[in-house]
C-alpha positions as CSV (number, residue, x, y, z in Angstrom):
1,X,266.2,31.2,72.9
2,X,268.4,32.4,75.8
3,X,267.2,31.9,79.4
4,X,267.0,35.3,81.0
5,X,266.8,36.4,84.6
6,X,263.1,37.1,84.0
7,X,262.5,33.5,83.1
8,X,264.4,32.2,86.2
9,X,262.5,34.5,88.6
10,X,259.1,33.5,87.0
11,X,259.9,29.8,87.3
12,X,261.0,30.2,90.9
13,X,257.9,32.1,92.0
14,X,255.8,29.7,89.9
15,X,257.0,26.9,92.3
16,X,256.3,29.1,95.3
17,X,252.7,29.7,94.0
18,X,252.2,26.0,93.4
19,X,253.2,25.5,97.0
20,X,250.9,28.2,98.4
21,X,247.9,27.5,96.2
22,X,246.3,24.1,96.0
23,X,245.2,24.7,92.4
24,X,245.7,27.5,89.8
25,X,243.7,27.2,86.6
26,X,244.1,29.2,83.5
27,X,241.3,29.8,81.0
28,X,241.5,31.6,77.6
29,X,245.3,31.8,77.3
30,X,245.0,30.8,73.7
31,X,243.4,34.1,73.0
32,X,246.6,36.0,73.8
33,X,248.2,37.1,70.5
34,X,251.7,35.7,69.9
35,X,253.1,38.9,68.4
36,X,252.5,42.6,68.6
37,X,252.2,45.2,71.4
38,X,249.7,44.2,74.2
39,X,248.4,45.8,77.4
40,X,247.1,43.4,80.0
41,X,244.5,45.0,82.2
42,X,243.7,42.9,85.3
43,X,241.0,43.1,88.0
44,X,240.0,42.8,90.7
45,X,243.4,43.5,92.3
46,X,242.7,41.4,95.4
47,X,246.2,40.0,96.2
48,X,248.8,42.7,96.1
49,X,252.1,41.3,94.8
50,X,250.7,37.8,94.1
51,X,248.4,39.0,91.3
52,X,251.2,39.9,88.8
53,X,253.1,36.7,89.6
54,X,250.0,34.6,88.7
55,X,249.5,36.5,85.5
56,X,253.2,36.2,84.5
57,X,253.1,32.5,85.3
58,X,250.1,31.8,83.1
59,X,250.9,34.2,80.3
60,X,252.9,32.9,77.3
61,X,254.5,36.3,76.9
62,X,256.8,38.4,79.2
63,X,254.9,41.2,80.9
64,X,256.3,44.5,82.3
65,X,253.9,45.5,85.1
66,X,253.5,49.0,86.5
67,X,254.4,49.1,90.2
68,X,254.0,51.8,92.8
69,X,257.2,53.7,93.5
70,X,256.9,53.2,97.2
71,X,256.9,49.4,96.6
72,X,259.9,49.7,94.3
73,X,261.8,51.4,97.1
74,X,261.4,48.4,99.3
75,X,264.6,46.4,99.7
76,X,263.6,42.9,98.5
77,X,260.4,43.7,96.6
78,X,262.2,46.4,94.6
79,X,264.9,43.9,93.6
80,X,262.4,41.3,92.5
81,X,260.4,44.0,90.6
82,X,263.5,45.2,88.7
83,X,264.4,41.6,87.7
84,X,260.9,41.3,86.2
85,X,261.3,44.6,84.2
86,X,258.7,46.4,86.3
87,X,257.9,50.1,85.5
88,X,257.9,52.4,88.5
89,X,254.9,54.8,88.9
90,X,254.5,57.6,91.4
91,X,250.9,57.6,92.6
92,X,249.2,60.7,93.9
93,X,247.5,58.7,96.7
94,X,250.9,57.6,98.0
95,X,251.8,61.3,98.6
96,X,248.4,62.3,100.0
97,X,248.3,64.4,103.2
98,X,245.3,65.3,105.4
99,X,244.0,68.8,104.7
100,X,243.4,71.3,107.4
101,X,239.9,72.0,108.5
102,X,236.7,70.6,106.8
103,X,235.1,71.2,103.5
104,X,231.4,71.4,102.3
105,X,229.2,72.4,99.4
106,X,227.8,75.9,100.1
107,X,225.3,75.7,97.2
108,X,224.7,72.1,96.1
109,X,222.2,72.8,93.3
110,X,223.4,76.0,91.7
111,X,227.2,75.7,92.2
112,X,228.2,72.0,92.6
113,X,231.8,72.8,91.6
114,X,232.3,75.4,94.3
115,X,233.9,74.0,97.5
116,X,233.9,75.9,100.7
117,X,235.8,75.2,103.9
118,X,236.0,75.8,107.7
119,X,239.5,76.7,109.0
120,X,241.1,75.6,105.7
121,X,244.3,76.8,104.1
122,X,243.7,76.1,100.4
123,X,246.3,78.6,99.2
124,X,249.1,76.9,101.2
125,X,248.2,73.2,100.7
126,X,246.9,73.1,97.1
127,X,247.9,74.2,93.7
128,X,246.2,74.3,90.3
129,X,246.1,70.7,89.1
130,X,246.1,69.2,92.6
131,X,243.3,67.0,93.8
132,X,241.1,66.8,96.8
133,X,239.9,63.4,97.9
134,X,237.0,62.4,100.1
135,X,237.2,59.7,102.9
136,X,236.5,56.0,102.1
137,X,237.4,56.5,98.5
138,X,234.1,58.4,97.8
139,X,235.7,60.3,95.0
140,X,238.4,62.9,94.1
141,X,238.4,65.9,91.8
142,X,241.1,68.1,90.3
143,X,241.4,71.7,91.5
144,X,240.9,74.3,88.7
145,X,240.9,77.5,90.7
146,X,241.8,78.6,94.2
147,X,239.8,81.6,95.1
148,X,240.9,81.9,98.8
149,X,241.9,79.9,101.8
150,X,238.3,78.9,102.2
151,X,237.0,78.7,98.6
152,X,238.0,76.8,95.5
153,X,236.6,75.3,92.3
154,X,236.9,71.7,91.1
155,X,237.0,70.2,87.6
156,X,234.1,67.7,88.0
157,X,231.3,67.5,90.6
158,X,231.0,64.7,93.1
159,X,228.0,62.5,92.0
160,X,228.3,59.6,94.5
161,X,225.3,59.8,96.9
162,X,227.4,59.2,100.0
163,X,229.9,61.8,98.8
164,X,227.0,64.3,98.4
165,X,225.8,63.5,101.9
166,X,229.2,64.1,103.4
167,X,229.5,67.5,101.6
168,X,226.0,68.5,102.5
169,X,226.4,68.1,106.3
170,X,226.5,71.3,108.2
171,X,229.8,70.4,109.8
172,X,231.3,69.3,106.5
173,X,233.8,66.4,106.1
174,X,237.5,65.8,106.2
175,X,239.6,65.5,103.1
176,X,243.0,64.8,101.7
177,X,245.3,66.9,99.5
178,X,246.8,65.0,96.5
179,X,249.7,66.7,94.7
180,X,249.9,67.0,90.9
181,X,252.4,64.6,89.5
182,X,253.9,64.7,86.0
183,X,253.6,61.2,84.6
184,X,255.3,61.9,81.2
185,X,258.3,59.8,82.1
186,X,256.1,56.8,82.9
187,X,254.2,57.2,79.6
188,X,257.4,57.5,77.7
189,X,258.7,54.2,79.1
190,X,255.4,52.5,78.3
191,X,255.5,53.8,74.7
192,X,259.0,52.5,74.3
193,X,257.9,49.0,75.4
194,X,254.9,49.0,73.1
195,X,256.9,50.3,70.1
196,X,259.3,47.4,70.7
197,X,256.4,44.9,70.4
198,X,256.4,44.2,74.1
199,X,253.7,43.7,76.7
200,X,252.7,46.0,79.6
201,X,250.6,45.0,82.6
202,X,248.5,47.3,84.6
203,X,245.8,47.1,87.4
204,X,243.5,50.0,86.4
205,X,241.8,50.1,89.8
206,X,244.9,51.9,91.1
207,X,245.6,49.7,94.1
208,X,244.9,46.4,95.7
209,X,241.7,45.9,97.8
210,X,239.6,43.2,99.4
211,X,236.1,44.2,98.1
212,X,233.8,41.9,96.1
213,X,233.4,44.3,93.1
214,X,235.6,46.1,90.7
215,X,236.5,49.6,91.7
216,X,236.2,52.5,89.3
217,X,239.0,52.3,86.7
218,X,241.6,55.0,86.3
219,X,242.0,56.6,82.9
220,X,245.8,56.0,82.7
221,X,245.4,52.8,80.7
222,X,243.5,54.6,78.0
223,X,246.2,57.3,77.8
224,X,248.8,54.6,77.4
225,X,247.0,52.8,74.6
226,X,245.7,55.8,72.7
227,X,248.8,57.9,73.2
228,X,251.1,55.1,71.9
229,X,249.0,54.7,68.7
230,X,248.7,58.5,68.2
231,X,252.5,58.8,68.5
232,X,253.1,55.9,66.1
233,X,250.3,55.5,63.4
234,X,251.7,52.1,62.4
235,X,251.3,50.7,65.9
236,X,248.4,48.4,66.6
237,X,247.9,48.1,70.3
238,X,245.5,45.4,71.7
239,X,244.2,45.3,75.2
240,X,243.7,41.9,76.9
241,X,241.3,41.9,79.9
242,X,242.3,39.5,82.7
243,X,240.1,38.3,85.5
244,X,241.6,37.2,88.7
245,X,239.2,35.0,90.7
246,X,240.2,33.5,94.1
247,X,238.6,31.2,96.5
248,X,239.8,32.5,99.9
249,X,242.8,34.4,98.4
250,X,244.6,34.9,101.7
251,X,244.4,31.2,102.9
252,X,247.1,28.6,102.4
253,X,246.2,25.9,99.9
254,X,243.3,27.8,98.4
255,X,242.4,27.9,94.7
256,X,242.6,30.5,92.0
257,X,241.4,31.0,88.4
258,X,242.9,33.4,86.0
259,X,240.9,34.1,82.8
260,X,242.0,35.9,79.7
261,X,239.3,37.6,77.7
262,X,239.2,38.3,74.0
263,X,241.7,41.1,72.9
264,X,240.2,44.5,72.5
265,X,241.1,46.3,69.3
266,X,241.3,50.1,69.3
267,X,239.7,51.8,66.3
268,X,241.4,54.6,64.4
269,X,238.5,56.8,65.1
270,X,239.2,56.9,68.8
271,X,242.9,57.6,68.1
272,X,242.0,60.6,65.9
273,X,239.6,61.9,68.6
274,X,242.4,61.5,71.2
275,X,244.8,63.4,68.9
276,X,242.5,66.4,68.7
277,X,242.8,67.0,72.5
278,X,240.3,68.9,74.7
279,X,236.9,67.4,75.1
280,X,237.4,65.0,72.2
281,X,240.4,63.5,74.0
282,X,238.4,63.0,77.2
283,X,235.5,61.4,75.3
284,X,237.8,59.0,73.5
285,X,239.4,58.0,76.9
286,X,236.0,57.6,78.4
287,X,234.7,55.4,75.6
288,X,237.7,53.1,75.7
289,X,237.5,52.9,79.5
290,X,233.9,51.7,79.3
291,X,234.9,49.0,76.7
292,X,237.7,47.9,79.1
293,X,235.3,47.8,82.1
294,X,232.8,45.6,80.2
295,X,235.7,43.3,79.1
296,X,236.7,42.9,82.7
297,X,233.2,42.2,83.9
298,X,233.1,39.3,81.4
299,X,236.0,37.6,83.1
300,X,235.3,38.3,86.7
301,X,232.6,37.8,89.3
302,X,231.2,41.1,90.7
303,X,228.7,41.4,93.5
304,X,227.6,44.5,95.4
305,X,228.5,43.0,98.8
306,X,230.0,40.0,100.6
307,X,226.6,38.5,101.6
308,X,225.4,38.5,98.0
309,X,228.5,36.6,97.0
310,X,227.9,34.0,99.7
311,X,224.3,33.5,98.5
312,X,225.4,33.2,94.8
313,X,228.0,30.6,95.7
314,X,225.5,28.6,97.8
315,X,223.0,28.7,95.0
316,X,225.6,27.5,92.6
317,X,226.4,24.5,94.8
318,X,222.7,23.7,95.3
319,X,222.2,23.9,91.5
320,X,225.0,21.6,90.6
321,X,223.9,18.0,89.9
322,X,225.0,15.4,92.4
323,X,228.0,13.3,91.7
324,X,229.2,15.8,89.0
325,X,232.4,17.6,89.7
326,X,232.8,21.0,88.0
327,X,236.1,22.3,86.8
328,X,237.2,25.7,88.2
329,X,236.6,27.6,85.0
330,X,233.1,26.1,84.8
331,X,232.5,27.2,88.4
332,X,233.5,30.7,87.6
333,X,231.3,30.9,84.5
334,X,228.4,29.5,86.5
335,X,229.0,32.1,89.2
336,X,228.9,34.9,86.6
337,X,225.6,33.7,85.2
338,X,224.1,33.5,88.7
339,X,225.2,37.0,89.4
340,X,223.8,38.2,86.1
341,X,220.5,36.5,86.8
342,X,220.3,37.7,90.3
343,X,221.0,41.4,89.4
344,X,218.3,41.3,86.7
345,X,215.6,39.6,88.8
346,X,216.5,40.6,92.4
347,X,213.2,42.5,92.7
348,X,211.1,39.5,91.8
349,X,209.3,38.1,94.9
350,X,210.3,34.5,94.1
351,X,214.0,35.5,93.9
352,X,213.7,37.5,97.2
353,X,212.1,34.5,98.9
354,X,214.8,32.1,97.6
355,X,217.4,34.6,98.7
356,X,216.2,34.5,102.3
357,X,215.9,30.7,102.3
358,X,219.5,30.3,101.0
359,X,220.8,32.7,103.6
360,X,218.9,30.8,106.3
361,X,220.5,27.5,105.0
362,X,224.0,29.1,105.2
363,X,223.3,30.1,108.8
364,X,222.3,26.5,109.7
365,X,225.5,25.2,108.1
366,X,227.5,27.6,110.2
367,X,225.6,26.6,113.3
368,X,226.3,22.8,112.8
369,X,229.9,23.5,111.7
370,X,229.3,21.7,108.4
371,X,230.0,22.5,104.8
372,X,227.5,22.0,102.0
373,X,229.2,19.0,100.5
374,X,229.2,17.3,103.9
375,X,225.4,17.4,104.4
376,X,224.7,14.4,102.0
377,X,227.5,12.4,103.7
378,X,226.0,12.9,107.2
379,X,222.9,10.7,106.4
380,X,224.6,7.3,106.1
381,X,224.1,6.5,109.9
382,X,224.4,3.1,111.6
383,X,227.4,0.8,111.3
384,X,228.7,2.5,108.2
385,X,228.9,5.9,109.9
386,X,230.7,4.3,112.9
387,X,233.2,2.5,110.6
388,X,233.9,5.7,108.7
389,X,234.3,7.7,111.9
390,X,236.8,5.2,113.4
391,X,238.6,4.8,110.0
392,X,239.1,8.6,109.7
393,X,240.1,9.0,113.3
394,X,242.8,6.3,112.7
395,X,244.0,8.0,109.6
396,X,244.1,11.4,111.3
397,X,246.1,10.0,114.2
398,X,248.5,8.2,111.8
399,X,249.0,11.3,109.6
400,X,249.5,13.4,112.8
401,X,252.2,11.1,114.0
402,X,253.9,11.0,110.6
403,X,253.6,14.8,110.2
404,X,254.4,15.7,113.8
405,X,258.2,16.3,113.2
406,X,257.5,18.5,110.2
407,X,254.8,20.4,112.1
408,X,257.3,21.1,114.9
409,X,259.9,22.3,112.5
410,X,257.5,24.4,110.5
411,X,255.5,25.8,113.5
412,X,257.8,28.9,114.0
413,X,257.3,29.8,110.3
414,X,253.5,29.6,110.6
415,X,253.5,31.7,113.8
416,X,255.9,34.4,112.4
417,X,254.1,34.6,109.0
418,X,250.7,34.9,110.7
419,X,251.8,37.6,113.1
420,X,253.6,39.7,110.5
421,X,250.9,39.4,107.9
422,X,248.2,40.4,110.4
423,X,250.2,43.4,111.5
424,X,250.7,44.5,107.8
425,X,247.0,44.0,107.2
426,X,246.1,46.4,110.0
427,X,248.6,48.9,108.8
428,X,247.2,48.7,105.3
429,X,243.6,49.3,106.5
430,X,244.7,52.4,108.4
431,X,246.5,53.9,105.5
432,X,243.8,53.1,102.9
433,X,240.3,54.3,102.3
434,X,239.1,51.4,100.2
435,X,240.3,48.3,102.1
436,X,237.8,46.5,104.3
437,X,239.9,44.1,106.4
438,X,243.2,44.2,104.6
439,X,242.9,40.6,103.3
440,X,244.6,41.6,100.0
441,X,248.0,41.9,101.7
442,X,247.8,38.7,103.8
443,X,248.9,36.2,101.1
444,X,251.7,38.5,99.9
445,X,253.2,38.9,103.4
446,X,252.8,35.2,104.2
447,X,254.8,34.3,101.1
448,X,257.5,37.0,101.7
449,X,257.9,36.0,105.4
450,X,258.1,32.3,104.5
451,X,260.7,33.0,101.8
452,X,262.8,34.9,104.2
453,X,262.4,32.9,107.4
454,X,262.5,29.4,106.0
455,X,266.2,29.4,104.9
456,X,267.3,31.0,108.1
457,X,265.3,28.7,110.3
458,X,266.5,25.5,108.6
459,X,270.0,26.8,108.6
460,X,269.8,27.1,112.4
461,X,268.4,23.5,112.5
462,X,271.3,22.3,110.4
463,X,273.8,24.1,112.6
464,X,272.3,22.6,115.8
465,X,272.5,19.1,114.3
466,X,276.1,19.5,113.2
467,X,277.2,20.8,116.6
468,X,275.4,17.9,118.3
469,X,277.0,15.4,115.9
470,X,280.4,16.9,116.7
471,X,279.9,16.8,120.5
472,X,278.4,13.3,120.6
473,X,280.5,11.9,117.8
474,X,277.7,10.9,115.4
475,X,279.9,9.5,112.7
476,X,277.0,8.7,110.3
477,X,276.3,12.5,110.1
478,X,280.0,13.7,110.1
479,X,281.0,11.2,107.3
480,X,281.8,13.7,104.6
481,X,283.2,10.9,102.4
482,X,279.7,10.7,101.0
483,X,280.7,13.7,98.9
484,X,283.5,11.7,97.2
485,X,281.5,10.9,94.1
486,X,284.0,11.7,91.3
487,X,286.2,8.5,91.8
488,X,283.1,6.4,91.6
489,X,281.9,8.2,88.5
490,X,285.3,7.8,86.8
491,X,285.4,4.1,87.6
492,X,282.2,3.6,85.7
493,X,283.4,5.3,82.5
494,X,284.8,2.7,80.1
495,X,287.2,5.1,78.6
496,X,288.6,6.1,82.0
497,X,289.4,2.6,83.3
498,X,292.8,2.4,81.6
499,X,293.8,5.9,82.8
500,X,292.8,5.0,86.3
501,X,294.8,1.8,86.2
502,X,297.8,3.6,84.8
503,X,297.5,6.2,87.6
504,X,297.4,3.4,90.2
505,X,300.5,1.8,88.7
506,X,302.4,5.1,88.8
507,X,301.5,5.5,92.4
508,X,302.8,2.0,93.3
509,X,306.1,2.7,91.5
510,X,306.5,6.0,93.2
511,X,305.8,4.3,96.6
512,X,308.4,1.6,95.8
513,X,311.1,4.2,94.7
514,X,310.4,6.3,97.7
515,X,310.9,3.3,100.0
516,X,314.1,2.3,98.3
517,X,315.4,5.9,98.6
518,X,314.6,5.9,102.4
519,X,316.3,2.5,102.9
520,X,319.4,3.9,101.1
521,X,319.6,7.2,102.9
522,X,318.3,6.1,106.3
523,X,321.6,4.5,107.5
524,X,323.5,7.7,106.7
525,X,321.3,9.7,109.0
526,X,320.8,7.1,111.7
527,X,323.8,4.8,112.5
528,X,321.7,2.1,114.1
529,X,319.1,2.1,111.2
530,X,319.6,-1.6,110.4
531,X,320.2,-2.9,113.9
532,X,316.9,-1.5,115.3
533,X,314.7,-3.7,113.1
534,X,312.1,-6.0,114.5
535,X,311.0,-7.5,111.2
536,X,313.6,-9.3,109.3
537,X,313.9,-9.2,105.5
538,X,315.2,-12.1,103.4
539,X,314.9,-10.8,99.9
540,X,315.3,-7.6,98.0
541,X,312.1,-5.7,97.3
542,X,310.8,-6.2,93.8
543,X,309.1,-3.6,91.6
544,X,306.7,-6.0,90.0
545,X,304.0,-7.8,92.0
546,X,304.2,-11.5,92.8
547,X,303.1,-13.5,89.8
548,X,301.1,-15.9,92.1
549,X,299.1,-12.9,93.5
550,X,296.5,-11.4,91.3
551,X,296.4,-7.6,90.8
552,X,293.9,-5.6,92.9
553,X,291.7,-4.9,89.9
554,X,291.2,-8.7,89.4
555,X,290.4,-9.7,93.0
556,X,287.0,-11.0,94.0
557,X,285.5,-9.2,96.9
558,X,282.6,-10.2,99.2
559,X,279.2,-8.6,98.3
560,X,279.3,-6.8,101.6
561,X,282.4,-4.9,100.5
562,X,280.7,-3.4,97.4
563,X,279.2,-0.6,99.4
564,X,282.5,0.1,101.2
565,X,284.7,3.0,100.1
566,X,287.8,1.0,101.1
567,X,287.1,-1.3,98.1
568,X,288.6,1.4,95.9
569,X,291.0,2.8,98.5
570,X,289.4,6.3,97.9
571,X,288.4,7.0,101.4
572,X,290.3,9.4,103.5
573,X,293.1,7.3,105.0
574,X,293.6,7.8,108.7
575,X,297.0,6.9,110.0
576,X,296.7,3.9,112.4
577,X,299.1,3.0,115.2
578,X,300.6,0.3,113.0
579,X,301.0,2.7,110.0
580,X,303.2,5.3,111.7
581,X,306.8,5.0,112.8
582,X,307.3,5.5,116.5
583,X,310.2,7.3,118.1
584,X,311.3,6.8,121.6
585,X,313.9,8.5,123.8
586,X,316.9,6.2,124.6
587,X,317.9,6.4,128.1
588,X,321.5,5.4,127.2
589,X,322.1,7.9,124.4
590,X,320.9,11.0,126.3
591,X,317.4,11.2,125.1
592,X,318.2,11.3,121.4
593,X,316.0,10.0,118.7
594,X,317.2,6.5,117.8
595,X,315.9,6.3,114.2
596,X,313.0,5.8,111.9
597,X,312.0,4.0,108.7
598,X,308.8,3.9,106.7
599,X,308.3,1.1,104.1
600,X,305.3,1.2,101.8
601,X,306.3,-0.8,98.7
602,X,303.7,-2.7,96.7
603,X,305.4,-6.1,97.6
604,X,305.7,-5.2,101.3
605,X,309.4,-6.0,101.5
606,X,311.3,-5.1,104.6
607,X,315.0,-4.3,105.4
608,X,317.5,-6.9,106.5
609,X,317.6,-7.7,110.2
610,X,320.6,-7.5,112.5
611,X,321.3,-11.2,112.2
612,X,322.4,-10.8,108.6
613,X,319.8,-13.1,107.1
614,X,317.3,-12.1,104.6
615,X,313.7,-13.3,104.3
616,X,310.7,-12.3,102.4
617,X,308.1,-10.6,104.6
618,X,304.6,-9.6,103.7
619,X,301.4,-8.9,105.5
620,X,298.3,-10.6,104.5
621,X,295.2,-8.5,103.7
622,X,292.6,-8.5,106.4
623,X,288.9,-8.1,106.0
624,X,287.6,-4.5,105.3
625,X,285.7,-4.5,108.5
626,X,288.9,-5.2,110.5
627,X,290.3,-2.4,112.6
628,X,293.8,-3.0,111.3
629,X,294.6,-1.5,107.9
630,X,295.9,-3.8,105.2
631,X,298.7,-1.5,104.3
632,X,301.0,-2.6,107.2
633,X,304.4,-1.0,107.3
634,X,307.7,-1.7,108.9
635,X,308.4,-0.6,112.5
636,X,311.4,0.5,114.3
637,X,312.7,-1.5,117.3
638,X,313.4,-0.2,120.7
639,X,317.1,-0.2,121.5
640,X,318.5,-2.6,124.1
641,X,317.7,-1.1,127.5
642,X,317.2,-2.3,131.0
643,X,313.8,-4.0,131.3
644,X,313.2,-2.5,134.7
645,X,313.4,1.0,133.2
646,X,310.4,0.5,130.9
647,X,308.7,-2.3,132.6
648,X,305.4,-0.5,132.4
649,X,305.3,-0.9,128.6
650,X,303.9,-3.9,126.9
651,X,305.1,-3.7,123.3
652,X,303.5,-6.0,120.8
653,X,305.7,-7.9,118.4
654,X,304.6,-8.9,114.9
655,X,305.5,-12.3,113.6
656,X,305.7,-12.0,109.8
657,X,305.6,-15.2,107.8
658,X,307.4,-15.8,104.5
659,X,305.4,-15.1,101.4
660,X,305.5,-18.2,99.1
661,X,302.9,-16.7,96.8
662,X,299.4,-15.3,97.4
663,X,297.3,-17.9,99.3
664,X,294.1,-15.9,99.9
665,X,293.1,-13.4,102.5
666,X,293.7,-14.6,106.1
667,X,294.5,-13.1,109.5
668,X,298.1,-12.6,110.3
669,X,299.3,-14.1,113.5
670,X,300.1,-11.6,116.1
671,X,301.9,-12.6,119.3
672,X,302.4,-10.4,122.3
673,X,305.8,-10.1,123.8
674,X,305.5,-8.7,127.3
675,X,309.1,-7.9,128.0
676,X,311.3,-6.1,125.4
């Protein structure tokens, strides 16, 4: 199986999720069919762009999620969505605009479908098929007839009690106009994915929110499933309900549980009703939507408000036996059972009394600044409590000291992420009628900001360190020879040793031939080439190494040299003062260059001196920690001049001993000649 861009992106964001969340548990993934078209329906949609990533990470099959078109148009989010094969959807609520004037029900009992208005412009702002929406997501309805600027008829009446109260007020209520959008292209794309045996993911609530219960589901998912099966009778689409359950979804290092329910099979009877159209089609969609809703309730925890959820979680902690740790899936199942029991017996006096007592207990915990699991530990008292207190203070100080550098480096990321995510949450609350505090966007923007800011910030840190290392000459940082790994790797390969030795021998022969060529052609270019020598040569240079001196590959080195790059002569060679040939201006020849020679043969032979004698000259190898390189070369000699002219120079003279065979590494004697 080939690795696709989808796989790479999912793995990358899987690592990001593992960093942000302390624990992500999956339950029921074995229920997902291995083959065939699937529609994953997930709720509650409590964590904007994080929810689909968690589902893709824990599903064993690739999923193409539906994403709002306005999100697809964002620079980075759109690119990520396209790499994950997301399907763009234009939502009417994204194009909603406030309507002029106010609307009300003129005859609530006799004509609940007739909407009247004050200072409204229905003929200009609405069309047949458009929708009007009430504030705070109290419902919307399709426009079937526009009678005038102040009167219109809707397709279905508003049944929500708060919606009826809004419309029954004498001054009426504000509203929004939602345009009609043709979604045929979206359905066509979904049908193609399902016909190919793929998987489609959708959040049927229509948008992310931070409420504690599942919002009313949109009928689009039923049209996708029934429409695909109606268009292709051989297609068997299954719907998999997915429950997303978070413990403080917007907080760093929180926990999450994703639970997959049993696949929902669609009967052929519903498909036939859908194919008939009209009222039968609406009934088929409604029946399937109810089945999906019940499936989602079985894998989620739904409470009417936040206070009830807090009471349920506190009751679950009190019910848990001591010294028995529950797994996250067990915690979620226990929460669901407590919610079911509470909703069935909430009118019982005993349950109401227990509810009040648990709420009072939560208030006391908040007052003392304790968590439930800390109550039992606070009773130890005496010497043990003092010992634990001091022990934990010591550990806290130690961890603070160790983590202080990391905290300083990461502090800008935390500040920027918190600031931007809080700002986005406020913007989301203002533009939405269903969000409470905008907590559903906090985690998303914290992750996005961290992914964008972290590389930039640490790049700046690296640049600062490199500039400081260059200015203050921190060689341990600027030592780029650490990147020279290939020579070491090749030296460890048995089949490469002979090739490396052969390459080394070729280099030595080339160095010898080059030296001989320079010695031959040097006198033709510089007349005093031989007379300007300091080092005298007694023998002709030989191509083969001295038999008494073992080859470099057979030498024994000190253990301290094993970690030295110079052991292999692979480090970047810097020319030393003794390795270069010096040129001086001759006062007697009018400032002309007197001559130059460079000798670098393997046997370190030097040219004949001006006295006509020849001697063998070689430099002994010095220790690798010495500042003088072992590859010592010949030097030119200053011409005879008046000593008073250059009296300020103290030129060192090298005394080179004859080589009677290799006698081990030792320091060469260097004497200083003050007057040249």
